[in-house]
MDTraj code that builds the backbone (N, CA, C; nanometers):
import mdtraj as md
import numpy as np

residues = "MET SER SER ASP VAL GLN SER ILE ILE THR ARG HIS HIS PRO GLY ARG TRP SER ARG THR LEU ALA HIS ARG PRO LYS ALA ASP LEU PRO PHE ASP PRO PHE GLN VAL PRO THR LYS ALA CYS LEU LEU PHE ASP ALA THR VAL TYR ILE ASP GLN LEU LYS GLY GLU LEU PRO ARG PRO ILE VAL ASP LEU VAL ALA SER ARG THR ILE LEU HIS GLY ALA PRO ALA LEU THR GLU LEU ALA VAL THR ILE GLY ALA LEU GLU PRO ALA ASP ARG ARG THR GLN ALA THR LEU THR PRO ILE VAL GLU VAL LEU THR ARG ILE ASN PRO ALA ARG ILE ILE ALA PRO ASN TYR GLU ILE TRP LEU GLU ALA ALA VAL MET ALA GLY ILE LEU ALA ARG THR GLN ALA ILE PRO LYS GLN ASP ARG ARG LYS PHE LEU ASN ASP THR LEU LEU PHE LEU LYS ALA ALA ASP THR GLY PRO VAL ARG VAL SER ARG ASN SER ARG ASP LEU ASP LEU LEU LEU GLN ILE LYS PRO GLN VAL GLY VAL LEU LEU TYR ASP LYS SER".split()
xyz = np.array([
    [10.9020, 7.7523, 10.5910],
    [10.8692, 7.8602, 10.6674],
    [11.0640, 7.9564, 10.6760],
    [11.1318, 7.8844, 10.7085],
    [11.2801, 7.9330, 10.7099],
    [11.2663, 7.9878, 10.5765],
    [11.2856, 7.9565, 10.4482],
    [11.3091, 7.9744, 10.3133],
    [11.2385, 8.1226, 10.3172],
    [11.1252, 8.1017, 10.3631],
    [11.0362, 8.2540, 10.3195],
    [11.1264, 8.3838, 10.3955],
    [11.1180, 8.3367, 10.5237],
    [11.2301, 8.4445, 10.5732],
    [11.3686, 8.4993, 10.5210],
    [11.4313, 8.3559, 10.4946],
    [11.5747, 8.3537, 10.4515],
    [11.5420, 8.4519, 10.2822],
    [11.4442, 8.4298, 10.2125],
    [11.3977, 8.5151, 10.0505],
    [11.3750, 8.6504, 10.1096],
    [11.2988, 8.6882, 10.2210],
    [11.2498, 8.8202, 10.2730],
    [11.3753, 8.9289, 10.2966],
    [11.4589, 8.8333, 10.3928],
    [11.6002, 8.9143, 10.4521],
    [11.6629, 8.9413, 10.3265],
    [11.6656, 8.8631, 10.1938],
    [11.7650, 8.8786, 10.0961],
    [11.6950, 8.9876, 9.9972],
    [11.5833, 8.9894, 10.0083],
    [11.5152, 9.0833, 9.9204],
    [11.5184, 9.2384, 9.9891],
    [11.5477, 9.2234, 10.0970],
    [11.5090, 9.3706, 10.1919],
    [11.6404, 9.3315, 10.3022],
    [11.7637, 9.3279, 10.2787],
    [11.8499, 9.3432, 10.3595],
    [11.8669, 9.4420, 10.4308],
    [11.8448, 9.4554, 10.5818],
    [11.8207, 9.5681, 10.6600],
    [11.9519, 9.6293, 10.6633],
    [12.0827, 9.5629, 10.6620],
    [12.2050, 9.6179, 10.6288],
    [12.2576, 9.7327, 10.5531],
    [12.1599, 9.7208, 10.4159],
    [12.1621, 9.8141, 10.3087],
    [12.0554, 9.9424, 10.3626],
    [11.9876, 9.9508, 10.4514],
    [11.9066, 10.0501, 10.4939],
    [11.9819, 10.0792, 10.6287],
    [12.0487, 10.2120, 10.6064],
    [12.1152, 10.2517, 10.7299],
    [12.1286, 10.3861, 10.7316],
    [12.0643, 10.4672, 10.6310],
    [12.0430, 10.6276, 10.6202],
    [11.8826, 10.6450, 10.6778],
    [11.8712, 10.7595, 10.7212],
    [11.7144, 10.8337, 10.7017],
    [11.6550, 10.8245, 10.5648],
    [11.5624, 10.7879, 10.5198],
    [11.5195, 10.8383, 10.4174],
    [11.4606, 10.9712, 10.3727],
    [11.4628, 11.0460, 10.2713],
    [11.4510, 11.2122, 10.2844],
    [11.3111, 11.1573, 10.1892],
    [11.1907, 11.2750, 10.2200],
    [11.0886, 11.2898, 10.1744],
    [11.1352, 11.3650, 10.0520],
    [11.0809, 11.3016, 9.9207],
    [11.0981, 11.3460, 9.8043],
    [10.9776, 11.4906, 9.7682],
    [10.9802, 11.5738, 9.6916],
    [10.9013, 11.6520, 9.6550],
    [10.7844, 11.5795, 9.5855],
    [10.6583, 11.6562, 9.5958],
    [10.5041, 11.6032, 9.5654],
    [10.5663, 11.5816, 9.3991],
    [10.5844, 11.6653, 9.3368],
    [10.6105, 11.6727, 9.1887],
    [10.6990, 11.5184, 9.1476],
    [10.7606, 11.4602, 9.2397],
    [10.8390, 11.3276, 9.1942],
    [10.7683, 11.2063, 9.2719],
    [10.6489, 11.2283, 9.2849],
    [10.5503, 11.1048, 9.3476],
    [10.3970, 11.0968, 9.2213],
    [10.3829, 10.9907, 9.2354],
    [10.2529, 10.9221, 9.1773],
    [10.1358, 10.9986, 9.1855],
    [10.0697, 11.1213, 9.1630],
    [9.9918, 11.2215, 9.1900],
    [9.8852, 11.2287, 9.0946],
    [9.9330, 11.1556, 8.9773],
    [9.8137, 11.1810, 8.8350],
    [9.7420, 11.0541, 8.7986],
    [9.6205, 11.0860, 8.8171],
    [9.5165, 10.9885, 8.8128],
    [9.4723, 10.9400, 8.6621],
    [9.5605, 11.0477, 8.5611],
    [9.5251, 10.9785, 8.4373],
    [9.6820, 10.8719, 8.4259],
    [9.8012, 10.9100, 8.5275],
    [9.8609, 10.7655, 8.4891],
    [9.8369, 10.6134, 8.5467],
    [9.6883, 10.6176, 8.5867],
    [9.7021, 10.4718, 8.6538],
    [9.6128, 10.4029, 8.5155],
    [9.6929, 10.2656, 8.4903],
    [9.6439, 10.2031, 8.4010],
    [9.5192, 10.1812, 8.3580],
    [9.4737, 10.1619, 8.2545],
    [9.3402, 10.1868, 8.1993],
    [9.2611, 10.0448, 8.2762],
    [9.3115, 9.9304, 8.2709],
    [9.1841, 9.8322, 8.3234],
    [9.2350, 9.7830, 8.4911],
    [9.3361, 9.8836, 8.5322],
    [9.3904, 9.8531, 8.7211],
    [9.2576, 9.8867, 8.8020],
    [9.2763, 9.7471, 8.8585],
    [9.1909, 9.7723, 8.9623],
    [9.2509, 9.8935, 9.0555],
    [9.1538, 9.9132, 9.1729],
    [9.2497, 10.0013, 9.3083],
    [9.1818, 9.9216, 9.3756],
    [9.3084, 9.9836, 9.4811],
    [9.2999, 9.9334, 9.6389],
    [9.2924, 10.0517, 9.7279],
    [9.1726, 10.0707, 9.8148],
    [9.1782, 10.1702, 9.8862],
    [9.2791, 10.1366, 9.9920],
    [9.3082, 10.2732, 10.0562],
    [9.3821, 10.3157, 10.2006],
    [9.2489, 10.3440, 10.2866],
    [9.2969, 10.3590, 10.3863],
    [9.1729, 10.3746, 10.5118],
    [9.1589, 10.5653, 10.4902],
    [9.2196, 10.6102, 10.4237],
    [9.2119, 10.7523, 10.3925],
    [9.0914, 10.7818, 10.2891],
    [9.0966, 10.7081, 10.1837],
    [9.0283, 10.6929, 10.0525],
    [8.8515, 10.6941, 10.1993],
    [8.8457, 10.5780, 10.2436],
    [8.7046, 10.6066, 10.2961],
    [8.6533, 10.6785, 10.3965],
    [8.7664, 10.7435, 10.4702],
    [8.7293, 10.8614, 10.5531],
    [8.7311, 10.9868, 10.4782],
    [8.7631, 11.0104, 10.3614],
    [8.7769, 11.1029, 10.2909],
    [8.6175, 11.1269, 10.2325],
    [8.6026, 11.0014, 10.1606],
    [8.4784, 10.9576, 10.0878],
    [8.3678, 11.0034, 10.2002],
    [8.4058, 10.9717, 10.3103],
    [8.2723, 10.9605, 10.4174],
    [8.2298, 11.1404, 10.4649],
    [8.3746, 11.2201, 10.4699],
    [8.3494, 11.3363, 10.4932],
    [8.3248, 11.4445, 10.3584],
    [8.3137, 11.3449, 10.2200],
    [8.3011, 11.4513, 10.1356],
    [8.4239, 11.5439, 10.0860],
    [8.5532, 11.4891, 10.1156],
    [8.6447, 11.5396, 10.0865],
    [8.7220, 11.4708, 10.0085],
    [8.6633, 11.3632, 9.9015],
    [8.7821, 11.3095, 9.8040],
    [8.7621, 11.3954, 9.7288],
    [8.8855, 11.4206, 9.6164],
    [8.8828, 11.5277, 9.5363],
    [8.8112, 11.4407, 9.4120],
    [8.7507, 11.5285, 9.3044],
    [8.7034, 11.5170, 9.1923],
    [8.7772, 11.3905, 9.1190],
    [8.8825, 11.4396, 9.0702],
    [8.9477, 11.3254, 8.9993],
    [8.9837, 11.1799, 9.0236],
    [8.9668, 11.1886, 9.1774],
    [8.9754, 11.0453, 9.2662],
    [8.8393, 10.9999, 9.2375],
    [8.7356, 11.0785, 9.2927],
    [8.6027, 11.0194, 9.2747],
    [8.5456, 10.9795, 9.0861],
    [8.6195, 11.0269, 9.0177],
    [8.5881, 10.9867, 8.8701],
    [8.6386, 10.8976, 8.8340],
    [8.7630, 10.8493, 8.8680],
    [8.8420, 10.7258, 8.8785],
    [8.7713, 10.6315, 8.9437],
    [8.7623, 10.6354, 9.0629],
    [8.6808, 10.5268, 9.1536],
    [8.5608, 10.5101, 9.0988],
    [8.4542, 10.5765, 9.0031],
    [8.3805, 10.5442, 8.9551],
    [8.3883, 10.4307, 8.8106],
    [8.4853, 10.4368, 8.7615],
    [8.5355, 10.3639, 8.6529],
    [8.5908, 10.2533, 8.6539],
    [8.6467, 10.2114, 8.8016],
    [8.7071, 10.0782, 8.7995],
    [8.6381, 9.9736, 8.9088],
    [8.6773, 9.8662, 8.8760],
    [8.6828, 9.7697, 8.9909],
    [8.7618, 9.7888, 9.1331],
    [8.6692, 9.8106, 9.2582],
    [8.7575, 9.8697, 9.3672],
    [8.7970, 9.7340, 9.4495],
    [8.9025, 9.7037, 9.5015],
    [8.9371, 9.6002, 9.5970],
    [8.9159, 9.6461, 9.7474],
    [8.9130, 9.5904, 9.8256],
    [8.9294, 9.6325, 9.9582],
    [9.0330, 9.5466, 10.0475],
    [9.1145, 9.6267, 10.0935],
    [9.2352, 9.5649, 10.1690],
    [9.2186, 9.5565, 10.3097],
    [9.1866, 9.3954, 10.3790],
    [9.1691, 9.3683, 10.5105],
    [9.2372, 9.4904, 10.6238],
    [9.3716, 9.5201, 10.5857],
    [9.4184, 9.5695, 10.6999],
    [9.3488, 9.7776, 10.6938],
    [9.2942, 9.8016, 10.5685],
    [9.2228, 9.9395, 10.5679],
    [9.1189, 9.8787, 10.6329],
    [9.0198, 9.7855, 10.5853],
    [8.9095, 9.7820, 10.7142],
    [8.9111, 9.7743, 10.8398],
    [9.0265, 9.6869, 10.8984],
    [9.0535, 9.6861, 11.0129],
    [9.0663, 9.8403, 11.1087],
    [9.1329, 9.9534, 11.0119],
    [9.1473, 10.0503, 11.0822],
    [9.0253, 10.1417, 11.0873],
    [8.9015, 10.1149, 10.9536],
    [8.8065, 10.1911, 11.0277],
    [8.7408, 10.0979, 11.1248],
    [8.7279, 9.9756, 11.1467],
    [8.6334, 9.8991, 11.2571],
    [8.7167, 9.9065, 11.3628],
    [8.8462, 9.9147, 11.4075],
    [8.8809, 9.9878, 11.5330],
    [8.8350, 10.0938, 11.5831],
    [8.7704, 10.1914, 11.5153],
    [8.6984, 10.2917, 11.5752],
    [8.5716, 10.2378, 11.6332],
    [8.4918, 10.1594, 11.5786],
    [8.3780, 10.1292, 11.6284],
    [8.4067, 10.0565, 11.7532],
    [8.5289, 10.0624, 11.8356],
    [8.5196, 9.9523, 11.9740],
    [8.6064, 10.0916, 12.0280],
    [8.6860, 10.1890, 11.9801],
    [8.7498, 10.2887, 12.0152],
    [8.6932, 10.3850, 12.0781],
    [8.5706, 10.4483, 12.0120],
    [8.5155, 10.5414, 12.0279],
    [8.4328, 10.5432, 12.1600],
    [8.4206, 10.6434, 12.2113],
    [8.3083, 10.6067, 12.3613],
    [8.1979, 10.6030, 12.3683],
    [8.1240, 10.4912, 12.3588],
    [7.9959, 10.4865, 12.3670],
    [7.8876, 10.6108, 12.4444],
    [7.9283, 10.6461, 12.5484],
    [7.8309, 10.7210, 12.6392],
    [7.8576, 10.8923, 12.5599],
    [7.9316, 10.8656, 12.4806],
    [7.9317, 11.0144, 12.4038],
    [7.8315, 11.0216, 12.3251],
    [7.7532, 11.1494, 12.2989],
    [7.6365, 11.1745, 12.2438],
    [7.6925, 11.1886, 12.0734],
    [7.8007, 11.1945, 12.0371],
    [7.8317, 11.2160, 11.9184],
    [7.9176, 11.0908, 11.8591],
    [7.9142, 11.0056, 11.9130],
    [7.9832, 10.8429, 11.9026],
    [7.8698, 10.8190, 11.7818],
    [7.7317, 10.8099, 11.7948],
    [7.6805, 10.7077, 11.6817],
    [7.6511, 10.7899, 11.5717],
    [7.6825, 10.8910, 11.5794],
    [7.6913, 10.9776, 11.4499],
    [7.8042, 10.9522, 11.3598],
    [7.8931, 10.9192, 11.4073],
    [8.0732, 10.8901, 11.3729],
    [8.0353, 10.7318, 11.3371],
    [7.9456, 10.6705, 11.3695],
    [7.9715, 10.5447, 11.3619],
    [7.8830, 10.4947, 11.2672],
    [7.7496, 10.5472, 11.2696],
    [7.6853, 10.4792, 11.1429],
    [7.7503, 10.4856, 11.0268],
    [7.7916, 10.6021, 10.9561],
    [7.8485, 10.5658, 10.8330],
    [7.9571, 10.4924, 10.8184],
    [8.0341, 10.4537, 10.8904],
    [8.1116, 10.3779, 10.9285],
    [8.1037, 10.2467, 10.9033],
    [8.0068, 10.1813, 10.9990],
    [7.8978, 10.0575, 10.9877],
    [7.8562, 10.0196, 10.8498],
    [7.7976, 10.1472, 10.7897],
    [7.7217, 10.1421, 10.6596],
    [7.8248, 10.0895, 10.5599],
    [7.9453, 10.1592, 10.5702],
    [8.0360, 10.1115, 10.4049],
    [8.1095, 9.9830, 10.5111],
    [8.1151, 9.9557, 10.5860],
    [8.2224, 9.8103, 10.6223],
    [8.0606, 9.7192, 10.5823],
    [7.9505, 9.7458, 10.6069],
    [7.8440, 9.6490, 10.5705],
    [7.8379, 9.6641, 10.4069],
    [7.8317, 9.7391, 10.3482],
    [7.8014, 9.7464, 10.2303],
    [7.8783, 9.6622, 10.0983],
    [8.0486, 9.6399, 10.1959],
    [8.1420, 9.6054, 10.1150],
    [8.1265, 9.4469, 10.0738],
    [8.1155, 9.4112, 9.9257],
    [8.1232, 9.2889, 9.8948],
    [8.2185, 9.1741, 9.9691],
    [8.2267, 9.0996, 10.0173],
    [8.3244, 9.0452, 10.0521],
    [8.4247, 8.9255, 10.0090],
    [8.3121, 8.9537, 9.8547],
    [8.4357, 8.8566, 9.7542],
    [8.5446, 8.9898, 9.6594],
    [8.5495, 9.1278, 9.7309],
    [8.6458, 9.1775, 9.7119],
    [8.7213, 9.2020, 9.8032],
    [8.7244, 9.1430, 9.8925],
    [8.8231, 9.2042, 10.0303],
    [8.9793, 9.0976, 10.0151],
    [9.0621, 9.1708, 10.0145],
    [9.1836, 9.0834, 9.9859],
    [9.2495, 9.0907, 10.1207],
    [9.3140, 9.0017, 10.1439],
    [9.4082, 9.0004, 10.3126],
    [9.5279, 8.9424, 10.2570],
    [9.6372, 8.9965, 10.3116],
    [9.7704, 8.9805, 10.3236],
    [9.8006, 8.8279, 10.3686],
    [9.8683, 8.7457, 10.3030],
    [9.9097, 8.6136, 10.3510],
    [10.0414, 8.6083, 10.4379],
    [10.0852, 8.4881, 10.4952],
    [10.1792, 8.5001, 10.5661],
    [10.2836, 8.5830, 10.5289],
    [10.3599, 8.5396, 10.4079],
    [10.4756, 8.5845, 10.3638],
    [10.4501, 8.7316, 10.3525],
    [10.3627, 8.8015, 10.3272],
    [10.3124, 8.9260, 10.3040],
    [10.3289, 9.0032, 10.4691],
    [10.2874, 8.9104, 10.5296],
    [10.3047, 8.9597, 10.6613],
    [10.4497, 8.9625, 10.7313],
    [10.5393, 8.8456, 10.6931],
    [10.6552, 8.8858, 10.7133],
    [10.7404, 8.9858, 10.6379],
    [10.7165, 8.9859, 10.5155],
    [10.7841, 9.0958, 10.4529],
    [10.7375, 9.2235, 10.5345],
    [10.6216, 9.2693, 10.5424],
    [10.5580, 9.4192, 10.5526],
    [10.6348, 9.4304, 10.7088],
    [10.6685, 9.3087, 10.7906],
    [10.7317, 9.2966, 10.9273],
    [10.8648, 9.3969, 10.9041],
    [10.9383, 9.3082, 10.8345],
    [11.0578, 9.3429, 10.7697],
    [11.0698, 9.5237, 10.7360],
    [10.9716, 9.5416, 10.6494],
    [11.0052, 9.6269, 10.5684],
    [10.9430, 9.7516, 10.6884],
    [10.8790, 9.7197, 10.7748],
    [10.8312, 9.8380, 10.8726],
    [10.9087, 9.8556, 10.9763],
    [10.9861, 9.7688, 10.9855],
    [11.0720, 9.7573, 11.0894],
    [11.2008, 9.8336, 11.0795],
    [11.2367, 9.8294, 10.9088],
    [11.3286, 9.9074, 10.8037],
    [11.3076, 10.0602, 10.8757],
    [11.2048, 10.1029, 10.8255],
    [11.1337, 10.2096, 10.8142],
    [11.1228, 10.2848, 10.9562],
    [11.0699, 10.2136, 11.0494],
    [11.0805, 10.2746, 11.2034],
    [11.2632, 10.2930, 11.2560],
    [11.3325, 10.2400, 11.2252],
    [11.4648, 10.2183, 11.2607],
    [11.5345, 10.3518, 11.1753],
    [11.5070, 10.3461, 11.0616],
    [11.6087, 10.4759, 10.9923],
    [11.5342, 10.5981, 10.9834],
    [11.3629, 10.6008, 11.0390],
    [11.3033, 10.7160, 11.0278],
    [11.3262, 10.7701, 11.1735],
    [11.3678, 10.6662, 11.2918],
    [11.3922, 10.7161, 11.4172],
    [11.2352, 10.7021, 11.4797],
    [11.1989, 10.6333, 11.4800],
    [11.0212, 10.6112, 11.4956],
    [11.0549, 10.5497, 11.6502],
    [11.0210, 10.6379, 11.7265],
    [10.9964, 10.5848, 11.9052],
    [10.9757, 10.4269, 11.9172],
    [11.0300, 10.3647, 11.9804],
    [10.9982, 10.2167, 12.0067],
    [10.8424, 10.1699, 12.0503],
    [10.7866, 10.2676, 12.1062],
    [10.6582, 10.2361, 12.1382],
    [10.5629, 10.2875, 12.0138],
    [10.6016, 10.3078, 11.8922],
    [10.5528, 10.3693, 11.7552],
    [10.5988, 10.2913, 11.6575],
    [10.6732, 10.1615, 11.6887],
    [10.7311, 10.1251, 11.5756],
    [10.6225, 10.0396, 11.4815],
    [10.5175, 10.0093, 11.5197],
    [10.4383, 9.9444, 11.4215],
    [10.3617, 10.0498, 11.3669],
    [10.3796, 10.1594, 11.3408],
    [10.3319, 10.2567, 11.2928],
    [10.3015, 10.2526, 11.1197],
    [10.3877, 10.1947, 11.0422],
    [10.4173, 10.1598, 10.9556],
    [10.3505, 10.0112, 10.8964],
    [10.3496, 9.9416, 10.9470],
    [10.2649, 9.8136, 10.9234],
    [10.1637, 9.7518, 10.8850],
    [10.0565, 9.8543, 10.8989],
    [9.9333, 9.8331, 10.8002],
    [9.9273, 9.9008, 10.6507],
    [10.0621, 10.0195, 10.6657],
    [10.0137, 10.0740, 10.5202],
    [10.1321, 10.0006, 10.4341],
    [10.3055, 9.9141, 10.5110],
    [10.2997, 9.8282, 10.4322],
    [10.2471, 9.7115, 10.3843],
    [10.1794, 9.6331, 10.4619],
    [10.0528, 9.5562, 10.4416],
    [9.9752, 9.5401, 10.3129],
    [9.9133, 9.6618, 10.2996],
    [9.8484, 9.7288, 10.1886],
    [9.9500, 9.7230, 10.0878],
    [10.0347, 9.8022, 10.0692],
    [10.1196, 9.7882, 10.0177],
    [10.1800, 9.6802, 9.9290],
    [10.2095, 9.6157, 10.0228],
    [10.2726, 9.4659, 9.9482],
    [10.1749, 9.3778, 9.9188],
    [10.0217, 9.4124, 9.9382],
    [9.9423, 9.3166, 9.8787],
    [9.8907, 9.4160, 9.7293],
    [9.8929, 9.5335, 9.7245],
    [9.9039, 9.5799, 9.6022],
    [9.9997, 9.5395, 9.5017],
    [10.1477, 9.4909, 9.5670],
    [10.2242, 9.4519, 9.4794],
    [10.1972, 9.3024, 9.4450],
    [10.1425, 9.2330, 9.5374],
    [10.1402, 9.0891, 9.5186],
    [10.0197, 9.0695, 9.4305],
    [9.9157, 9.1361, 9.4256],
    [9.7952, 9.1132, 9.3565],
    [9.7532, 9.2190, 9.2420],
    [9.8771, 9.3257, 9.2133],
    [9.8373, 9.4065, 9.0974],
    [9.7508, 9.5306, 9.0964],
    [9.6342, 9.5437, 9.1822],
    [9.5987, 9.6891, 9.2152],
    [9.6864, 9.7863, 9.2191],
    [9.5833, 9.9314, 9.1925],
    [9.6831, 10.0636, 9.2407],
    [9.6678, 10.0986, 9.3313],
    [9.7114, 10.1286, 9.4164],
    [9.6745, 10.1586, 9.5985],
    [9.6863, 10.2881, 9.5653],
    [9.5388, 10.3344, 9.6321],
    [9.5027, 10.4630, 9.6467],
    [9.5220, 10.5388, 9.8247],
    [9.5911, 10.6580, 9.7910],
    [9.6088, 10.7141, 9.9570],
    [9.6374, 10.8397, 9.9352],
    [9.5716, 10.8874, 10.0672],
    [9.6026, 11.0229, 10.0922],
    [9.7559, 11.0179, 10.1608],
    [9.8244, 10.9113, 10.2076],
    [9.9142, 10.9108, 10.3179],
    [10.0712, 10.9044, 10.2252],
    [10.1007, 11.0413, 10.1495],
    [10.1687, 11.0435, 10.0505],
    [10.3169, 11.0454, 10.1405],
    [10.3355, 11.0712, 10.2862],
    [10.4660, 11.0853, 10.3487],
    [10.5104, 10.9486, 10.3413],
    [10.4191, 10.8481, 10.4126],
    [10.4670, 10.7207, 10.4273],
    [10.4827, 10.5950, 10.3047],
    [10.3773, 10.6357, 10.1966],
    [10.3827, 10.5950, 10.0744],
    [10.5323, 10.6510, 9.9711],
    [10.5776, 10.7459, 10.0299],
    [10.7041, 10.8248, 9.9422],
    [10.8012, 10.7058, 9.9990],
    [10.8363, 10.6906, 10.1372],
    [10.9064, 10.6103, 10.1972],
    [10.9317, 10.4694, 10.1570],
    [10.7933, 10.4327, 10.1360],
    [10.7762, 10.2794, 10.0958],
    [10.8303, 10.2302, 9.8897],
    [10.7634, 10.3320, 9.8592],
    [10.7998, 10.3611, 9.6982],
    [10.9879, 10.3542, 9.7104],
    [11.0539, 10.4137, 9.7689],
    [11.2133, 10.4141, 9.7958],
    [11.2280, 10.2843, 9.8126],
    [11.1580, 10.2027, 9.8721],
    [11.2250, 10.0881, 9.8796],
    [11.2095, 9.9299, 9.7929],
    [11.0504, 10.0068, 9.7508],
    [10.9994, 9.9181, 9.6393],
    [10.9385, 10.0198, 9.5431],
    [11.0020, 10.0682, 9.4464],
    [10.9587, 10.1328, 9.3592],
    [10.8819, 10.0843, 9.2115],
    [10.8289, 9.9732, 9.2434],
    [10.7579, 9.9244, 9.0932],
    [10.6225, 9.9308, 9.1459],
    [10.5607, 9.9464, 9.2906],
    [10.4099, 9.8938, 9.3332],
    [10.3824, 10.0224, 9.2816],
    [10.2592, 9.9784, 9.2100],
    [10.1480, 10.0920, 9.1582],
    [10.1112, 10.1139, 9.2626],
    [10.1136, 10.2885, 9.2719],
    [10.0173, 10.4124, 9.3594],
    [9.9861, 10.5017, 9.3230],
    [9.8907, 10.5483, 9.3683],
    [9.8252, 10.6704, 9.3068],
    [9.7924, 10.7478, 9.4577],
    [9.8434, 10.8707, 9.4622],
    [9.8046, 10.9511, 9.5829],
    [9.7320, 11.0735, 9.5423],
    [9.6777, 11.1330, 9.6689],
    [9.5670, 11.2729, 9.6189],
    [9.5951, 11.3541, 9.7582],
    [9.5850, 11.4669, 9.6976],
    [9.5552, 11.5365, 9.8269],
    [9.4190, 11.5861, 9.8454],
    [9.3608, 11.6331, 9.9934],
    [9.2162, 11.6185, 10.0159],
    [9.1795, 11.7335, 9.9204],
    [9.0452, 11.7842, 9.9016],
    [9.0018, 11.8603, 9.7874],
    [8.9027, 11.9779, 9.8964],
])
top = md.Topology()
chain = top.add_chain()
for i, resn in enumerate(residues, 1):
    res = top.add_residue(resn, chain, resSeq=i)
    for name in ("N", "CA", "C"):
        top.add_atom(name, md.element.get_by_symbol(name[0]), res)
traj = md.Trajectory(xyz[None], top)
């Protein structure tokens, strides 16, 4: 275990990251679905599920999704599932919100769900901590980057292209680890 920690610290030495990372222009980010390698699987961010349920997923992303194998990351699914417990049961709008989320979670083939292992959790925690510090995130919000970093590193580990509308946070992650496959989009 200690060698895992040392290896992660060597790869992401916190001392190398002392300045706030600037967000890059959208033109410098991976927004082109035609650049996704032909045989690449896709790994969805929670934003993809949400936008798909709302009918706000852009047509080029819908077309890409229809032609690819989809993997589902446990951290993104937990972001959806937390809604089940968080919404007020007595609110008359709750059932209409929960029904499609439960249907999505129920339809997912468990064989297509991928989960981060211990080493990815450690690396994600270090990277999320670096970002929280360099981006001056208040202490109570310092876990903000953790799920995004977990999915990002799981994509790096297993090879799918991570699809997300969260261009701000993924821009920062790509500045730390630029070789990870990512496809970003804006709502349609």
